[in-house]
C-alpha positions in Angstrom: 0.0 -0.4 -0.3 1.0 3.5 -0.6 0.4 6.9 1.3 0.8 11.1 0.3 1.3 12.9 3.4 2.0 16.2 2.7 3.4 18.1 6.0 3.4 22.4 6.5 7.0 23.8 6.3 8.2 26.8 8.3 10.8 28.8 7.3 12.7 31.4 9.3 14.2 34.4 7.9 17.0 35.1 11.5 19.7 37.7 9.6 20.8 38.2 13.1 21.9 35.1 12.9 22.9 34.7 9.5 20.3 31.9 8.7 17.4 29.9 8.1 15.5 27.6 10.6 13.3 25.2 8.7 11.0 23.4 10.3 8.3 21.1 10.4 5.2 22.3 12.9 3.3 18.7 13.5 6.9 16.9 13.0 8.9 17.6 16.4 12.7 17.7 16.1 12.5 18.0 12.4 14.3 20.4 11.8 17.4 22.2 9.6 19.2 25.4 10.3 20.8 26.6 6.3 22.7 30.0 4.9 20.2 30.6 2.7 16.5 30.4 1.9 16.9 27.4 -1.0 19.7 25.1 1.1 16.5 25.5 4.1 13.9 24.0 1.8 16.5 21.1 0.3 17.5 21.0 4.1 13.7 19.5 5.6 13.6 17.8 2.5 16.1 15.8 3.5 15.5 15.8 7.4 11.3 14.7 6.5 12.5 11.5 4.3 15.0 10.4 7.1 12.6 11.3 10.0 10.0 9.7 8.0 12.3 6.0 7.7 13.0 6.7 11.3 9.5 6.4 12.4 8.6 3.2 10.1 12.2 1.3 10.7 10.9 2.1 15.2 7.4 0.8 13.9 5.5 4.1 14.9 2.4 5.7 13.2 2.7 9.4 10.7 2.4 11.3 12.6 -1.4 13.3 10.7 -0.3 16.3 9.1 -1.9 19.7 10.3 -3.3 22.2 7.5 -0.8 24.0 6.0 -2.3 27.4 5.5 -0.2 30.3 4.2 2.3 27.9 4.5 5.1 26.0 2.5 5.2 21.8 2.2 7.2 19.1 1.5 4.9 15.5 0.9 6.7 12.6 1.3 5.7 8.9 -0.5 5.4 6.2 2.0 5.2 2.4 0.6 3.6 0.0 3.3 3.7 -3.3 4.0 0.3 -5.3 4.4 0.3 -6.7 7.5 0.7 -10.6 7.7 
C-alpha cells in the first residue's frame, strides 16, 4: 500500500544569526538550519525523509499532517507493507 502525506513547512529568516530555520510544526524535532532559503528547503526535504524512515523503522505511526494555511508544504510518499 502506498500513502501520500504532505506536511506544512515553516522557514524563518534569522538575519541576526545569519541563516534560515526550516521546521515542520507537526513533526517535533524535524528541522534544519542553513545559510539560504533554498538550502533550508533542501535540508528540510532530507530531514523529512530521514524522520519518516526512522518512524517506520521503529514501527511508529506517521503523524497526521496539520493544516497548511499559507505555509510551504513538502510531501512524502511512503510504501507500507501490508500487515501479515
